[in-house]
C-alpha positions as CSV (number, residue, x, y, z in Angstrom):
1,M,19.7,24.8,10.3
2,T,18.0,21.4,10.2
3,A,14.4,20.7,10.5
4,D,12.7,17.7,12.2
5,N,11.2,15.9,9.2
6,S,9.6,13.2,11.3
7,A,6.4,15.2,11.6
8,L,3.8,14.9,8.9
9,I,3.2,17.8,6.6
10,P,-0.4,18.8,7.5
11,E,-1.0,20.4,4.1
12,L,0.0,17.2,2.3
13,C,-1.9,14.5,4.3
14,A,-5.6,14.1,4.4
15,S,-7.9,12.0,6.6
16,G,-10.1,10.6,3.8
17,P,-11.2,11.0,0.2
18,Y,-12.4,14.3,-1.3
19,P,-16.2,13.8,-0.8
20,P,-17.5,14.8,-4.2
21,H,-15.1,12.3,-5.8
22,A,-15.1,9.5,-3.2
23,A,-16.5,6.8,-5.4
24,M,-14.1,7.4,-8.2
25,L,-11.1,7.6,-5.9
26,Q,-11.7,4.0,-4.7
27,L,-9.9,2.5,-7.6
28,Y,-6.7,3.0,-5.5
29,G,-8.4,4.2,-2.3
30,R,-9.2,0.6,-1.4
31,F,-5.5,0.2,-0.7
32,I,-5.4,2.9,2.0
33,G,-3.6,1.4,5.0
34,S,-0.6,-0.7,5.6
35,W,0.3,-4.0,3.9
36,D,2.9,-6.7,4.6
37,L,4.7,-7.9,1.5
38,E,6.4,-10.9,0.1
39,V,8.5,-9.5,-2.7
40,T,10.1,-11.6,-5.4
41,W,12.5,-10.3,-8.0
42,H,12.9,-12.4,-11.2
43,D,16.1,-12.1,-13.3
44,P,16.1,-12.6,-17.0
45,E,17.9,-16.0,-16.6
46,G,15.1,-17.4,-14.5
47,G,16.6,-16.9,-11.0
48,T,14.6,-15.3,-8.1
49,Q,15.3,-13.5,-4.9
50,T,12.6,-13.1,-2.2
51,A,12.4,-10.7,0.7
52,R,9.8,-9.2,3.1
53,G,8.7,-5.6,2.8
54,E,5.8,-3.3,3.5
55,W,3.6,-0.9,1.6
56,H,1.8,2.1,3.1
57,F,-1.0,4.0,1.3
58,G,-2.6,7.3,2.4
59,W,-4.8,10.1,1.2
60,I,-3.0,13.4,0.2
61,L,-3.9,16.8,-1.2
62,Q,-7.3,17.2,0.6
63,G,-8.1,13.6,-0.3
64,R,-7.9,14.3,-4.0
65,A,-5.0,11.9,-4.6
66,I,-3.1,9.0,-3.0
67,A,0.5,8.5,-2.1
68,D,2.3,5.4,-1.0
69,V,5.7,4.3,0.3
70,W,7.1,0.9,-0.6
71,M,10.1,-0.5,1.2
72,V,12.2,-3.7,1.4
73,P,13.0,-4.9,4.0
74,T,10.5,-4.2,6.7
75,R,10.8,-1.4,9.2
76,A,11.6,-3.9,12.0
77,E,14.4,-5.4,9.9
78,L,15.7,-1.9,9.1
79,D,15.7,-1.0,12.8
80,A,17.7,-4.2,13.5
81,G,20.4,-3.0,11.0
82,A,19.3,-4.5,7.7
83,E,20.2,-2.6,4.5
84,L,17.6,-1.0,2.3
85,Q,17.0,-3.0,-0.9
86,G,14.0,-1.1,-2.3
87,Y,12.5,2.2,-1.3
88,G,10.3,4.7,-3.0
89,V,7.2,6.8,-3.1
90,T,4.4,6.8,-5.7
91,T,1.7,9.5,-6.2
92,R,-1.6,8.6,-7.9
93,I,-3.7,11.5,-9.2
94,P,-7.0,11.0,-11.1
95,M,-7.2,12.8,-14.4
96,S,-10.1,15.2,-14.6
97,T,-9.9,15.2,-18.4
98,D,-10.4,11.4,-18.7
99,P,-12.7,9.8,-16.2
100,G,-11.3,6.5,-14.9
101,A,-7.7,7.4,-15.9
102,W,-5.0,8.1,-13.4
103,K,-1.5,9.7,-13.7
104,V,0.9,7.6,-11.5
105,T,4.5,8.6,-10.7
106,W,7.0,6.3,-9.1
107,N,10.1,7.8,-7.5
108,G,12.8,5.3,-6.6
109,V,15.1,7.0,-4.1
110,L,17.7,4.2,-4.1
111,T,18.0,4.1,-7.9
112,G,17.0,7.6,-8.9
113,V,14.5,6.1,-11.3
114,V,11.4,8.1,-12.0
115,I,8.6,6.5,-14.1
116,T,5.3,8.1,-15.1
117,F,2.4,5.7,-15.8
118,N,-1.1,5.9,-17.1
119,G,-3.3,3.8,-14.8
120,R,-6.7,2.4,-15.4
121,G,-9.0,-0.3,-13.9
122,T,-9.7,-3.0,-16.4
123,G,-11.3,-6.5,-16.0
124,G,-10.8,-6.6,-12.2
125,E,-7.2,-5.5,-12.4
126,I,-5.5,-2.1,-12.3
127,V,-3.0,-1.7,-15.1
128,Q,-0.4,1.0,-15.1
129,E,1.6,1.4,-18.3
130,G,4.8,3.4,-18.6
131,T,8.4,3.4,-19.9
132,Y,11.6,2.9,-18.1
133,P,14.3,5.6,-18.6
134,D,16.1,3.2,-21.0
135,G,13.0,3.2,-23.3
136,K,11.7,-0.2,-22.4
137,P,7.9,-0.4,-22.0
138,T,6.7,-1.6,-18.6
139,R,3.4,-2.3,-17.0
140,W,2.7,-2.6,-13.3
141,I,-0.5,-4.6,-12.5
142,F,-2.6,-5.0,-9.4
143,S,-4.6,-8.2,-9.5
144,E,-6.5,-10.7,-7.4
145,I,-7.6,-7.6,-5.3
146,G,-9.6,-8.4,-2.2
147,P,-10.3,-6.5,1.0
148,N,-7.3,-8.1,2.8
149,S,-4.9,-9.1,0.0
150,F,-3.8,-8.5,-3.5
151,R,-1.0,-9.3,-5.9
152,W,1.1,-6.8,-7.8
153,R,3.6,-7.5,-10.7
154,N,6.1,-5.5,-12.7
155,E,6.5,-6.7,-16.3
156,V,9.0,-5.2,-18.8
157,S,9.3,-5.6,-22.6
158,T,12.6,-5.8,-24.5
159,D,10.8,-6.0,-27.9
160,G,8.9,-2.7,-28.0
161,G,5.8,-4.0,-26.2
162,R,5.1,-7.2,-28.2
163,T,5.9,-9.5,-25.2
164,F,6.5,-8.8,-21.5
165,Q,8.6,-10.7,-19.0
166,L,8.0,-10.8,-15.2
167,R,10.6,-8.8,-13.3
168,Q,9.0,-8.5,-9.8
169,H,5.9,-9.6,-8.0
170,F,4.4,-8.9,-4.6
171,I,2.0,-10.8,-2.5
172,A,0.3,-8.2,-0.2
173,R,-1.6,-8.9,3.0
174,R,-3.4,-6.1,4.9
175,R,-1.9,-5.1,8.2
176,T,-4.3,-2.2,9.0
């Protein structure tokens, strides 16, 4: 027996933030909606590859958390026959034991990589710190955040966190 998975799971999705925590949830809640991306990968030798993508954020779990789906290329390019290059889902859950802290989990469905981050707003940015499965420290940073655009970058360390190198960056522009 197969099920039609195209319908939303009503128990998962929410129409807005959980009212008692609405202000606190805006750290990531300001991203709710859909974004067009310019995605650039940086290899260790200095080369780059750029593609278009999209990022969709929504409220989940009675508005107590946020989930997003990131994909490269765009839906239109996929529908025209392009191959997936990047695809995954992230959940962001505020930590009740540490106000301002978030537990962030990335699930990369093409690579099978799962990374758990500690996220926090700091100095106008949102910094998520975690570790790749190979033990390398990483940080994923939202910056230059405005109502209709932001930047995001993925940095990785090969020296135990003393220095970081840029591996990926996004330029995001709000669609809806």
